[in-house]
C-alpha positions, 0 to 999 in steps of 0.5 A: 280651175283652168284658165281659158282666156286672160284680157286686161287693159292698163294693168301693171306694165301692159296697156293691153293684154290678151291671151287665149290659152290651152286648157292643159299642158305647159304654158311657157312665159319667157323674156328678159328682166322687166319684160312683163313676165311677172305682170301676167301672173299678177294680172291673174292674181288680181283678177281672182282675188283683187290683189297681187303678191307684189302690191299690198292692199293699201297700195292697190292703186299701183296696179293701174298702169302708170299714166292711166286713170283706171284698169280692167281685167277679165278672166275666163276660166272653167271649173269642171264642166262649167265656164265662168267670166270674171271681170274687175275694175279699179281706178286710182281713186280706189273705186273697185268693182267686180262681176261674175257671170256664166260664160255666154251670159251678159247678166252677171249672177254676182256683183260687188267686190265682197259678194264676188270674192265670197262666191269665188272662194266657194267655187275655187276651193281656196283663198288668196293665202292658200293660192300663194302657198301652193298653186302660185309661186311668185317671183321670189326665193323658194322657201319652206312654207310657214307651217302655221300659215292659214293656207297650210292649216287649211290644207292639213284640215286643221283650220276649222278645228283651230277656229273652233278651238279659238272660239272655245278659247274665247268662250273660256276667257269670257266665262273666266271673266264671268267667273271673276265677276261671280267670285267678286259677288261671292266675296261681297256677299261673304263680307256683307254676311261677316259685317252682319255678324249673325251668330248661330243660336243668338236669336233663340237665346234672346227669345229664351231670355225674354220668356224668362224675363216675362215669367220672372216679371209675372212672378214679381207682379203676382207676388205683389198682388199676393202681398197686397191681398194678404196685407189687406186680409191681415188688416181686416182679420186683425180688426175682425179678430179684435172684435171677436176677442171682445165679443168672446170676453163679454160672452165669458163674463155673461157665462160666469154670471149665468152660472152664478144665477143658475147655481143661486136659483137652483140652490134656492129651489132645492132648499125650498122644495126637496131639501126643506127638511135639511137644517139648511132648508129649515133656516133658508125661509127665515133668511128669505123673509128677512131679506126678501119678504115678497119671496112667498109670492113667487111659486117654487116651480118658477125658481126651477124654471129660472134655474133651468133658464140660467143653465141654458143661457150659461150653455149658450154663452159657453158656445158663444165663447167657443165660437168666438175663440175659433173665429179668432183662431181662424182669423189669426191663422189666415192673417198669419199667411202674410208671414209666408208671403213676406218670406216668399217675396224675399226670395226675389233677391235682385240686386238693383243698383242706382248706377246700373248699366243700360240694357244692351240691344243687338244692332245690325253692326254689332250683336252681343255674344250672349243674351246673358248681358241682359241680366237683372243686375244690369237693369237701367237706372232711374231717378229714384229707386225704392228702398227695400226693407232690411232683410233682418227685419223680416224675421221679427215681422214674420214671427209677430205676423204669424202670431198675430202680434204685429200691428197693422201699422207695423205690417204696413210700414214693412209691406208697403216698401217691400211692395214698392220695391217689387213693383219697381223691379217688375217695371224694370223687368217689363222694360227689359222685356220691351228692350228684349222684344226690340232686340229680337225684332232687330235680330229677326230682321238680321236673320231674315236678311242673312237668309236672303243673303244665303239664298242669293249666295246659294244662287251665285254658288250654283252659277259659279258651279255652272260656270266652272262646269262649262269651263271644264267642259270646254277645256276637255273639248279643247283637249280633244281638239288639240289631239285631233289637230295633232293627229291631222297634222301628223297625217298631213306631214306624212302625206306631204312627205310621201308626195314629195318622195314621189316627186323629188326623185324626178327633179333630182335624177333619182339622187334624193328620194327620202325626206324627213319633214317635222311638225314645222315642215322643216325638211331633211334629205337622205344622202345615200353617200353619207347614209344619213339625213342632212339639213338643207344647208348641207346641199347645194342651192340648186338642190335646195330649190329642187326640194322646195319646188317639190314640197310646193307642188306636194302642197298643191297636190294636197290642197287639190285632194282636200278642197278642189273639184276638177282640174287645176292650173299652177303658176310658177314664176321663175322656179328654175332660178339658179338652176343649171340647164341640166336641172332645168331640163329634168324639172321641165320633164317632171312638170310635164308629167306632174299630175293628172289633176294639175293639168295646166302649168304656167312656167316663167323663165328668162329662157328655156333650154333649146334642146329640151325634150319637153314641148310647150303647148303655148309659149308666150314671149315677152318683150321689154319695150312692148306695151301689148301682148296678144296670144291666140291659141292655135 
């Protein structure tokens, strides 16, 4: 950027300022203190950036000349082959406007302070901070530029990387906050699962215990049914056996009668027919005549048939007796199965106490450690527990039942309490199964809730791993950026050192040329006399300022090579303060041939050596009492 014209009204000291300037060479500005020399540089600064070095942004109204209500500044400048006109307006009420137009065109292509400032940064290649650290040396003590200033960082090329590093740092901070939230969610879920207290395998043990309880209840119910059925069989068979025994007795008696009848009738026939020649046979008819005079009316063969019939009836009765005896045996044997059932029922030896504890059921707040707490010896109490017959009675009743000697009454007196007790136990087991069913349903709900929490936890853990991975990725990116920043900074310091080493001998008459510049831009200069590097405090103030001026110009050169296209101007306000005339002459000679890129150099001083070999392309003389300053290029 090369300034071709500066016009201002009511800016700082000047009511009117109009300067037409050469595009290259040295532009000298001289005059006494408070003659308005620095106002020229601040007018340029205000035109470019809407602010000045001496007046802060909050006191911008002080730019308006004392006693006036507003000020106007116009700056014509060239960048490469294109010329521009920049104008600003400011009043004491804080109204600020800006316009940017191409030279020769009345209509600006940008209006408004913000829009114009944004376009200017793109056109100039630098912002205000970089300008005052390089091309604009305001009236102040020349000091080492701050190594961590934004301007120096932009010159070094690390500013974009640091911006990315800050953005990544912000992202890491955001993700760490997110990680804390995720960790809090994980802790809350862990606490919720701890409070839930689901135990591994507890639900399976509950189900197994319920199956065992139901199976035991079925066995008890089946045993009660078996007892009831066999008691009924015993009762029925006992009566049936009694009747069969009576029928057998009658058949035995009839069998005996038929045997006697068969023997009597058969013997009579034998004595009358085949054995009538025997002495007994000769006497038998006499006896019959005596006791049965009508016997001769009965044919002898009838007696034979009567004997045969009696034998047949005897045999039939014999068979009946055998049948009845077999039936009685079968009835007794079938009834005797009751003894087996009574002994089997006694195997259900469950101790049911009147004051037993209630069944424990798992809740969401607390789950039993093991379902064995639901054993039968902890069945719930009821108002009345049936009394079970004593075990000692079983032997007597079983033995008598097996032999059929037990009466139905005695059997019922033992079996009914036994069945009542078993029925009671079956009912308790059923209630226990219901309680277990409720416990299982509750535990299943808790297990489902745990699975849901585990799914949520798995999602949160995945989210946590993702956040950690993203943080780790950004930390690695920061590590790479820091390495790149360090590399660029080292290269920048090396380049600055080389640039200063080329300029410094020209400012110091070849006395100093080797410098050390560390990471913080602290400078040490090599002394040929001491053959060692010295701190700046060890050299004279004039030499210090020469070194600092060389460093400032080196920064300008670095900024030019990195950000700016075309020629550039530099404004040096009182760079030779505390210089003697000899140092001033050498510095002017060096500035006259400073760089092909910095082709327009403004130099402000109270006065310049008369016998300087350097000629100025323009010399602006400021007078303390003048409110106007006009210069037209020759």
